[in-house]
Each structure stands twice: as structure tokens, then as C-alpha cells.
N, C-alpha and C positions, 0 to 999 in steps of 0.2 A: 494608446494601446498597451495592454498589460504584457509584461515580460513573460516569455515561456521558459519554464525550467523543467529539470528532470531530477528526481531523487530516487535513490536505491536504499531500501530499508530492510533491516532484519529485526524481528520481534521474537523475544523468548519469554518463557513462562508457561502458563496454561493457555496455549494459543492454538492447539490442535484438538479437534473433537468438540469445539464450541461454536462452530459456524463462523469462525474468523474470516475465512476466505470468501464465503458467500456475502457476509456483511461488508467486507472490504470492497467487493465488486459493486454492491449496491450503492455504497457511499461514494465511491470513485465516479460511478456513472452519474450520480446525482450532482456531483461537482463538475461534471464535464471533463473528467480526466481520462487519459488513455494509459495503457500499460498492461501489467499482469500481476498476479499474486499466486504463490504456490507454497505448499508444505515442503519442508526439508526433512531428510531422514533423521536429523539430530533433534527433531521436535520443534524447530524454529519455523517461523513463517517469513518468507522473503517476498518482496514486492518492488516493482518499479512503477513510478507515477510520472506522467508528463502532463503539463498544462500550464495555465496561468499561475504565476507565483502565489497569489493570495489563496487560490483554491488548493494548490499543492500544500501550502502551509496548514490550511484547515484539515487536510487529509492526514498530515503528520500528527497534528494534535489529536485527531480521532484515533489513529493507530497506536498512539502511546497508551491508550486505555483499552481500545478494542470493544467488541460487543459485551453485553452485560454479563455473560457467563465466563468471559476471559479474565485472566489475572496476569497482566504483563509485568514481568520482572526485569526485563532487559530490552533496550531499544537502541538501535544504531541507525543513523541516517547519513548518507553521503550524497552530496549534490554532484551531479555529473553534467556533461555537456548535453544540452537538449538536441534530440535527433529528429523528432517528428515521425518516427518510424511506425507508430501504432495507429490503427484505424479505430480501435475501441478498447475496452478494458475487459480482460478475460481471466478466468481461473486456469492455471496450467497444472497439469498432472505429470509427475515424474516417473 
């Protein structure tokens, strides 16, 4: 059985107004991940992903580039304790 992990990411650059959240939701669901993604007032995108380690790693690699219209300049990922608290993956609004 694959290990379950949780990662908390922050992405900066041209990441708002380019469908980053919608594409993140689509990719996360495709990989069977749960969690959320949201825009921050400082123009970053923040997300939490939970799922099998291999799929979380695939999501991290995708998020480092983002959708085709995005230009990622900064990326930070922190692994945290897996909680299993999410039922699906959603876009949050602040």
C-alpha cells in the first residue's frame, strides 16, 4: 500500500488570472488527491494536497510550472502530517 502524505504549497509569479486554481483542481482530482487551492491577497496561490506519495509528488511537479498561461517564479512546499480530513479537492475563496 502506498504511503499517504500531505503537502502545503505556495506558488508565486503570474499565477492569478490564468486559471491556476481551476487547473489545479482538475489535476488534483485526476490524481485522486484531496485538499484545496486558493488565491491569496498578495497574488500567490496556496494549496494543500493529500494522497498517495507518488501522486502528491506528481502534483508538486505540475504546480511548479502550472497551466500554460502561468509563469511560476517562486515555489515553496512543506510536508506536513497526513490528516485524511478532506473528502474531495475544492477551490476556496477568501
